[in-house]
N, C-alpha and C positions, 0 to 999 in steps of 0.2 A: 475535470475529474478530481474530486476531493479526497476520496477514501478508497484504498485498494487493499486487496489481499495479495501479498507478495511472497513467493517462494524462490529460494536460490540455493545454489550449490556448485562446487567446483566440478563434480562428476554428475550433475543433474542433466539427464537426457530429456529435455522438454518435449521434443517430438514424440518420444515414446510415451510420455505421460499424456499428451494430448490425444493420442490414439485410443487411450483407455478412458477418456473423460468426455462427458457430455457438455462440460462448461467450456465456454469460448473465452480466451484471454483478450485483454485489451492491448497488451504489449508482450512481446517475447524478445529476449536478448540472449544470444548464444555465446558461450565461452569461445574466445578466439576472434570474434567479430570486432571491428573497430569501435572504440568507445564513442567517437565523434565521427560517424560515417560521412556526414555532409562537409564538415570543415577540415577534418584530418583523416581522410580515408586510409592513409598509410601510417597513422599515428598509433598511439597506445591501444591495446586490445583489452577486451573484457577478460577478467580472470575467473569469472564464474558465469553460469547461465542463470537467467532471472525471468520469471513469468509473473505478470500482474493480472488480477481479475477485479472487475468493478464491484465494490461493496455499496457505495453510495455516490449519487451524483449531486448531492447537496453542495451548495456553494461554500467557499472557505469561511464566509461570514455566518454560516449556519451549522456551527459545530454541534449544537444540541440535536439537530436533525440527523447529522452524520452518526452521532452516538446511538440514536434510536434505530436508524437504518442498520448500523453495524450489529447491534444486538439481535435484530430480526434476522439478518443474514446468517449470523453464527448459529442461532437456534434452528433455522431452516436447513442449514447445510453442514451439520456436524459430521455426517458420514464423508462428504466430499473433502472437508478440511482434514479429517483424520487420514484419509487415503493419500492426500497430497503430502501431509507431514511424514507419512510412512514410506513414501515412494523412494526407491533407491537413488542415492545421490543428493537428496534434499537435506540441506544442513540447517536451514532457517526458514520459518514461516512467520510472517508478521502482518498484522493489520496496521496500515499506515493512514492515519487521519491527517487532514491538513486544515490549518487555521491561519487567519490573518492576525497580525498584531499592529496596532496603531501607536504612533508616538505618544508618550515618551519611551515606550518600549517595555513596559511591564504588563503582566496579565496573569490571570488565574484560570485554570481549566479544571473542570470536575468530571470525573468518569464514574458512572453509576456502579454500585457494587454488583448489580446483575451482569453488567458487561464484563467487569473484571473477573468475576467468577466464571462466566462462560468461556472467555479466552484462556483463563488459567486452567480450567478443567481440560481443555484441548491441548494444553502445553504450547500455546503459541504466544508470541509477543505482541504487545500493543505499543504503537509508536505515534507520536504527535510531531508532525513537521510544521514549523511556524514560519510564515512568510511575512516580511515587513510590508506594510501598505502605507504609502504616502497620503497624508491628509490633503484633500482638495483645498487649494487656497482660494479665498474669495477676494478677487482683485478689485471688486467694487466697494469694499469696505474702507 
């Protein structure tokens, strides 16, 4: 999953929100649950509740497709996004795109003004998470 709509808040009751929504989340994390339930079930706990919805399933290498999918998602779902943003306890709503970066580690990303206007009008943030990708080495060379 490369691009998600994420909402979070210290007092965000995700169960109550989901009762009033037709959208199905891809992940739900509740305040007080272990941050690392598999490896540290008695370790640190989440300080806020978080819910993620799929925006685009394009690959990390397909950022331009993620941007296109994101614009379509925002335009189609303005009411849903506004309701999520206004829900009691929600402190932050972000669309998080994901891209890969290849060595030597520099890159440039371009977001269309249409996308920036659409998310800005709704008062939500746009985030780009970048993940390093190792180049395949050709051992036969």
